[in-house]
MARKE-345376 format. One line per 2 residues: for each residue x, y, z of C-alpha. Coordinates in Angstrom, 2 decimals. Layout:
% MARKE-345376
X,Y,Z | ...
% end
This chain:
% MARKE-345376
-0.36,0.07,-0.05 | 0.80,3.32,-1.21
2.94,4.86,2.33 | 1.40,8.29,1.60
-1.99,6.69,1.72 | -1.64,5.41,5.38
-1.97,6.81,9.00 | 1.74,7.62,9.90
3.90,9.91,11.52 | 7.74,10.97,10.49
10.48,13.72,12.17 | 12.43,15.86,9.68
16.44,15.71,10.80 | 18.89,16.53,8.41
22.24,14.02,7.66 | 24.20,17.04,8.81
22.14,17.34,11.75 | 23.29,13.97,13.15
26.11,13.65,16.02 | 29.01,12.19,15.29
32.94,12.32,15.94 | 33.96,14.12,12.21
32.56,17.47,12.36 | 28.68,16.56,10.92
26.11,13.93,10.68 | 27.12,11.70,8.03
26.06,7.83,7.19 | 27.80,6.29,10.23
26.70,4.40,12.94 | 24.97,7.92,14.50
22.68,7.50,11.64 | 21.85,4.00,12.52
21.04,4.76,16.13 | 18.74,7.91,14.86
16.86,5.28,12.62 | 16.58,3.01,15.91
15.27,5.53,17.99 | 12.57,6.57,15.41
11.23,2.85,15.51 | 11.35,3.05,19.21
9.30,6.08,18.87 | 6.71,4.59,16.53
7.73,6.57,13.23 | 7.39,5.06,10.13
8.80,8.19,7.89 | 12.47,9.50,8.34
12.70,13.21,6.12 | 16.05,14.30,4.75
16.77,17.57,2.69 | 18.56,17.22,0.06
21.74,15.00,0.01 | 23.29,16.60,-2.97
26.47,18.50,-2.68 | 26.49,21.67,-0.87
26.77,25.34,-2.68 | 27.17,29.01,-1.82
26.07,29.75,2.18 | 26.68,25.78,2.42
23.28,25.04,1.25 | 21.89,21.89,0.19
19.46,23.77,-1.99 | 22.56,25.16,-4.73
24.77,22.10,-5.49 | 27.03,21.71,-7.89
25.21,18.25,-9.28 | 21.28,16.96,-9.08
22.65,13.56,-9.60 | 25.84,13.31,-7.15
25.73,12.98,-3.51 | 27.56,15.25,-1.15
31.10,14.23,-0.14 | 30.71,15.32,3.58
28.06,12.71,4.25 | 30.46,9.81,3.37
31.26,8.28,6.60 | 34.65,7.44,7.32
34.33,4.46,9.84 | 33.32,1.95,6.93
36.36,3.18,5.18 | 38.49,2.38,7.94
37.32,-0.82,8.22 | 38.16,-1.82,4.91
41.60,-0.93,5.66 | 41.65,2.00,2.72
41.85,4.59,5.48 | 43.67,4.98,8.57
41.60,5.44,12.20 | 42.01,9.67,11.40
43.28,12.07,14.25 | 40.36,13.91,15.42
40.41,17.47,15.62 | 38.42,19.70,18.21
35.45,19.89,15.84 | 32.19,21.42,17.70
29.66,18.79,18.67 | 26.48,21.12,18.09
27.31,22.82,14.91 | 28.53,22.19,11.66
31.75,24.12,10.94 | 31.92,23.41,7.20
35.39,25.82,6.63 | 37.20,23.70,8.92
35.25,20.26,8.56 | 34.98,20.08,4.57
38.48,20.61,3.86 | 39.74,18.08,6.77
37.00,15.48,5.64 | 37.88,15.70,1.97
41.59,15.06,3.13 | 40.50,11.77,4.67
38.37,10.84,1.45 | 41.62,11.37,-0.46
43.62,9.44,1.68 | 41.33,6.39,1.55
40.78,6.62,-1.89 | 44.42,6.10,-2.31
44.12,3.12,-0.18 | 41.26,1.61,-2.55
43.42,2.01,-5.62 | 46.77,0.98,-3.55
45.36,-1.99,-2.30 | 41.47,-2.97,-2.70
40.18,-6.83,-3.16 | 39.35,-7.81,-6.25
36.10,-8.14,-5.16 | 35.31,-4.64,-4.20
37.48,-3.28,-7.39 | 34.53,-5.59,-9.46
31.80,-3.81,-7.03 | 33.68,-0.09,-7.99
33.66,-1.05,-11.85 | 30.22,-2.23,-12.32
28.95,0.58,-10.37 | 30.67,3.25,-12.47
29.33,1.51,-15.51 | 25.82,1.57,-14.45
25.59,5.28,-13.53 | 27.89,6.65,-15.95
25.06,8.59,-17.49 | 25.29,11.44,-15.02
28.81,10.47,-12.95 | 31.29,10.84,-15.98
30.16,14.49,-16.63 | 30.40,15.02,-12.80
33.91,13.35,-12.08 | 35.51,15.68,-14.93
33.41,18.54,-13.79 | 35.01,18.19,-10.34
38.55,17.11,-12.06 | 38.61,20.37,-13.74
37.35,22.53,-11.54 | 40.13,21.55,-8.57
43.10,23.09,-9.57 | 41.25,26.33,-10.76
39.76,26.83,-7.18 | 35.90,26.13,-7.85
36.45,29.03,-10.76 | 32.79,29.02,-12.60
32.34,26.62,-15.95 | 31.99,29.58,-18.14
35.17,31.27,-17.17 | 37.11,27.49,-18.35
38.99,27.66,-21.63 | 36.54,28.23,-24.17
37.43,24.66,-25.36 | 36.47,23.28,-22.29
33.32,25.23,-21.70 | 31.71,24.75,-24.94
33.00,20.79,-23.99 | 34.64,20.23,-27.63
35.51,16.72,-27.80 | 39.06,17.10,-28.15
39.38,19.26,-25.50 | 37.62,16.71,-23.08
39.26,13.88,-24.29 | 42.56,15.80,-23.46
41.06,16.74,-19.77 | 40.12,12.95,-19.25
43.89,12.11,-20.00 | 45.37,14.58,-17.89
43.00,14.21,-14.57 | 42.43,10.99,-14.86
43.70,10.46,-11.27 | 41.55,13.21,-10.06
38.08,11.64,-11.83 | 38.54,8.52,-10.24
38.87,10.03,-7.01 | 35.51,12.10,-7.59
33.99,8.24,-8.88 | 35.32,6.61,-5.62
33.55,9.10,-3.36 | 30.06,8.90,-5.46
30.22,5.22,-5.06 | 31.08,4.73,-1.41
28.15,7.60,-1.07 | 25.53,5.39,-2.98
26.87,2.20,-1.19 | 26.17,3.67,2.47
23.03,5.97,1.01 | 21.56,2.46,0.10
22.90,0.37,3.02 | 20.96,2.92,5.56
17.93,2.81,3.37 | 18.10,-1.05,3.72
18.61,-0.94,7.63 | 15.63,1.76,7.93
13.23,0.02,5.82 | 13.99,-3.16,7.73
13.14,-1.31,10.96 | 9.69,-0.50,9.37
10.96,3.33,8.62 | 10.96,4.99,4.97
13.28,7.71,4.01 | 11.56,10.95,2.44
13.98,13.06,0.05 | 13.87,16.19,-1.22
14.23,17.41,-4.35 | 14.94,21.34,-5.66
13.05,21.97,-8.81 | 16.20,24.18,-9.96
19.70,23.64,-10.77 | 22.81,25.78,-9.56
24.23,27.73,-12.86 | 27.72,26.86,-11.85
26.73,22.90,-11.79 | 27.87,19.71,-13.68
24.08,19.64,-15.15 | 24.20,22.96,-16.78
27.78,22.57,-17.72 | 26.86,18.87,-19.66
23.60,19.90,-20.87 | 24.05,24.01,-21.53
21.19,24.04,-24.19 | 18.51,22.48,-21.71
18.56,26.37,-20.27 | 18.26,29.85,-21.01
21.67,30.97,-21.55 | 23.38,33.26,-24.19
26.15,32.76,-25.97 | 28.82,33.18,-23.25
26.64,30.55,-21.48 | 25.37,33.61,-19.20
21.69,33.53,-18.11 | 19.17,35.77,-20.10
16.67,34.68,-17.52 | 16.79,33.48,-14.00
14.40,31.72,-11.14 | 12.63,33.80,-8.18
9.41,35.04,-6.59 | 8.36,38.18,-6.95
7.37,40.82,-4.27 | 5.20,39.94,-1.67
4.43,41.04,2.25 | 7.80,39.34,3.30
10.11,41.09,0.59 | 9.49,44.27,-1.12
11.75,43.14,-3.66 | 11.17,39.83,-3.85
13.75,36.80,-4.15 | 15.89,36.47,-7.13
17.40,33.06,-6.90 | 19.85,33.17,-9.40
18.85,30.03,-10.83 | 18.96,29.31,-14.75
15.42,28.21,-15.75 | 14.94,25.58,-17.95
14.51,25.17,-21.73 | 10.69,23.02,-20.97
9.94,22.77,-25.28 | 13.71,21.35,-25.26
13.22,18.89,-22.56 | 9.68,18.01,-23.76
11.28,17.22,-27.19 | 13.54,14.44,-25.38
10.41,13.07,-23.50 | 11.50,14.50,-20.06
14.49,12.71,-19.97 | 16.86,14.58,-17.98
13.64,14.43,-14.88 | 12.98,11.02,-15.54
17.00,10.09,-14.94 | 16.65,12.42,-12.19
13.98,11.00,-10.16 | 14.90,7.76,-10.94
18.21,8.49,-9.30 | 16.32,9.68,-6.25
14.37,6.38,-5.74 | 17.61,5.10,-5.35
18.29,7.15,-2.43 | 14.39,7.45,-1.18
11.07,5.52,-0.62 | 9.08,8.87,-1.02
10.46,12.32,-1.77 | 9.29,16.01,-1.68
9.30,18.39,-4.89 | 10.67,21.64,-3.32
8.18,24.56,-4.91 | 6.15,22.45,-6.79
4.17,25.68,-8.34 | 6.84,25.82,-10.50
5.79,23.07,-12.61 | 2.62,24.86,-13.25
4.24,28.67,-13.82 | 7.31,29.95,-12.81
8.45,33.43,-12.25 | 10.83,34.73,-14.70
13.72,37.59,-13.77 | 15.53,39.04,-16.54
19.05,38.26,-16.02 | 20.36,41.51,-15.41
17.75,42.42,-13.22 | 19.34,42.69,-9.63
16.39,41.59,-7.58 | 12.68,40.09,-8.58
10.70,43.55,-8.87 | 10.66,43.16,-12.68
9.46,39.50,-13.79 | 6.61,37.99,-15.22
4.54,34.62,-14.49 | 5.38,31.74,-16.99
3.54,28.57,-17.81 | 5.36,25.50,-16.96
5.51,21.91,-17.86 | 2.14,20.88,-15.90
1.09,17.68,-16.15 | 2.85,16.22,-19.33
5.97,16.23,-17.34 | 5.19,13.76,-14.46
2.92,11.71,-17.34 | 6.27,11.04,-18.44
8.42,10.55,-16.00 | 5.54,7.88,-13.93
5.42,6.53,-17.58 | 8.69,5.04,-17.28
9.26,4.61,-13.49 | 5.61,4.01,-12.41
3.51,5.56,-9.77 | 5.34,8.59,-8.56
5.68,8.52,-4.48 | 6.04,12.49,-4.17
4.64,15.40,-2.09 | 4.32,18.63,-3.74
5.31,21.46,-1.38 | 2.68,23.97,-2.74
3.46,26.56,-0.13 | 3.73,30.57,-0.67
1.72,32.56,-3.30 | -0.57,29.39,-5.22
-3.09,29.49,-7.53 | -5.56,27.27,-8.51
-3.70,25.61,-11.56 | -1.21,24.18,-8.83
-4.09,22.98,-6.80 | -5.44,21.37,-10.08
-1.65,20.11,-11.24 | -0.70,18.58,-7.73
-4.40,17.02,-7.38 | -4.21,15.93,-11.28
-0.83,13.89,-10.48 | -2.28,12.78,-7.36
0.59,14.00,-4.83 | -0.40,15.38,-1.00
0.52,18.55,-0.58 | 1.78,20.51,2.64
0.32,22.23,5.51 | 2.31,24.36,8.33
0.39,24.33,11.52 | 2.50,27.60,12.54
0.87,29.22,9.94 | -2.78,28.48,10.90
-2.93,31.26,13.91 | -2.60,34.51,11.57
-6.49,34.40,10.76 | -9.85,32.87,12.21
-11.22,29.48,12.65 | -11.46,29.19,8.84
-7.62,28.90,8.24 | -6.47,26.50,5.67
-3.55,25.15,8.00 | -5.50,24.82,10.77
-6.07,20.75,11.21 | -9.93,21.15,10.68
-9.25,22.35,7.36 | -7.06,19.85,5.76
-7.74,17.13,3.63 | -6.82,13.65,3.98
-4.28,13.50,1.34 | -1.80,15.90,2.78
1.51,15.61,4.45 | 1.58,18.05,7.77
3.96,19.96,9.48 | 4.34,21.51,13.04
7.26,23.57,10.80 | 9.56,23.38,8.17
13.24,23.71,8.40 | 12.70,27.02,6.61
10.34,27.98,10.27 | 11.39,28.60,13.59
11.20,25.75,16.09 | 7.60,25.93,17.70
8.68,27.14,21.17 | 10.44,29.82,18.75
7.69,30.69,17.45 | 5.36,31.11,20.70
8.02,33.31,21.88 | 7.97,35.86,18.86
4.10,35.41,18.12 | 2.25,38.32,18.49
-0.36,38.31,21.64 | -3.15,37.73,19.25
-1.10,34.71,17.64 | -0.20,33.10,21.33
-3.89,33.63,22.35 | -5.41,31.69,19.96
-3.08,28.85,19.90 | -3.23,28.67,23.58
-6.86,28.65,23.09 | -7.00,26.23,19.99
-4.15,23.97,21.36 | -4.76,23.87,25.47
-1.39,24.84,26.41 | 1.57,27.42,27.15
4.86,28.01,26.43 | 5.62,24.83,28.35
4.32,22.41,26.25 | 2.99,24.35,23.10
5.59,21.38,21.41 | 3.57,18.76,22.68
0.15,20.28,21.51 | 0.78,21.15,18.35
2.42,17.49,17.48 | -0.53,16.01,19.09
-2.86,18.13,17.40 | -0.97,17.05,14.07
-1.36,13.40,14.95 | -4.97,13.57,15.61
-5.48,15.27,12.15 | -7.25,13.74,9.45
-4.18,14.33,7.46 | -2.70,10.67,6.11
1.34,12.13,6.93 | 2.62,13.94,9.93
5.94,15.16,10.02 | 7.73,16.93,12.83
11.70,18.71,12.81 | 13.70,16.96,15.46
13.73,20.25,17.30 | 9.49,20.28,17.76
9.77,17.07,19.63 | 12.34,18.45,21.91
10.69,21.62,22.74 | 14.13,23.62,21.48
14.19,27.47,21.37 | 15.24,29.47,18.28
18.55,29.09,18.31 | 18.52,25.53,17.29
16.27,26.29,14.06 | 18.01,25.02,10.68
17.41,27.99,8.10 | 16.54,31.47,8.00
15.33,32.06,4.52 | 16.86,34.82,2.68
19.74,35.28,5.40 | 23.16,34.41,3.82
25.44,32.65,6.34 | 25.31,30.88,9.55
22.30,28.28,8.40 | 22.55,24.41,8.05
24.75,24.08,10.67 | 23.09,22.80,14.01
23.44,19.68,15.50 | 21.84,17.57,18.18
23.27,15.31,20.70 | 21.74,12.42,22.52
22.14,14.59,25.89 | 19.52,17.17,24.46
17.06,14.22,23.68 | 17.12,11.39,26.86
14.51,9.22,26.97 | 10.92,11.16,27.75
10.13,12.66,23.97 | 10.66,8.98,22.19
7.81,7.62,24.86 | 5.84,10.90,24.54
5.90,10.53,20.68 | 5.18,7.03,20.80
2.09,7.80,22.48 | 0.52,10.36,20.75
1.79,8.99,17.50 | -0.03,5.52,18.85
-2.94,6.79,20.27 | -3.86,8.62,16.58
-3.50,5.32,14.81 | -0.03,6.12,13.38
1.79,3.72,15.62 | 0.95,0.30,16.83
-1.34,0.53,19.49 | 1.16,-1.94,21.51
3.58,1.73,22.27 | 0.46,2.72,24.77
1.23,-0.21,27.24 | -2.32,-0.59,27.71
-3.01,-2.62,30.49 | -4.59,-5.98,30.30
% end
């Protein structure tokens, strides 16, 4: 049965937020411990943020590849166990915050040492597995590895500033680069293989414990990415490979200038002419690592906001029709039923609802948003449709405790009356309200399960720097949150009744 059509509950926590000795969370032992914790609390979903490489501001939504995994999520323990890497000497990393400036160079150093160990002395079976994986993933892997190999000695210089022959992907230049950078290409292939092996192993373990993984797929790709370099014809770029139009959202009550994201926009007509093969490959790849996934900015498939490339903000722009259901029909024809959650928040028009419902995808509801109006507000539980995924808040929201502390007196009074709660238990009250709703799926950031303040939030939209670094420790968790979350989930039909420990 389709997971998104059953009553279930889950927790939102990014891989990087896990504890661990190597400066940031990864696919190591703590990820498995967290799965066990979820299972003990009756949770059936672990929702992640994008696991693709991070980009500017350490954001997982602006990576250099839509297909590759983040090298920094590769756990080092399995590489040590294989004998490819010596047990590393640990720097004094912050246990509760990711310092990307310190952590990523150190982790890259360890991965390079592991790659050297692998290519020097790996067992024949491991070499064969690596070769078979490279062959199976070559459609995206070869361009990505070459992109990273060319980029490395140039200090991350954007691809459109490379030698013209390489920027234009002239065959002779690419062939020469493959020879010149052969060792570096092998390194990036090795890292991606390690990522895939570990991601698949974690998914298999979670599924065995009754926990599904929910991924996150950003709608757009970064301009400086392997995707854009390898297929510039699929984007609106000029002869110098500069964006002629870019993605964003128009001015609104939250931003007088709107948001200019800067991502290149797709030439949907060209993608359609190829049967949406690029998108089909991308979704196929996403389903290797997750059982279901959320598509960010789903409204962009119905209609997207197009900003002139030379505009410094989003004041100038226009709405343009997206590919609509034809895109998802093509993907479903190739891959079967699509386990997708539509992120349908923000400025939503009727055509977005029609597309979401026509595809059969559940939308999102955020309980924090429900207290700004009256009892008919669409984000209050009595107004939710069964086909929805409900949250106390997302990675872009303040924590529930932070929201309460910063809410207007009217919002706080409304929430206190509606939820019958105060500052000390508002997080449990919101979790209980979500669980007792008709929404098939409910998800809570771990920060809300733990009742943490604003200082623990993951991201503040529109603020560059200081985001994406939050980590938890098991000392923060203790034994009570899993017990209470299990009780609420079981009482609302989202976890086994046995968790209630009823007498008799």
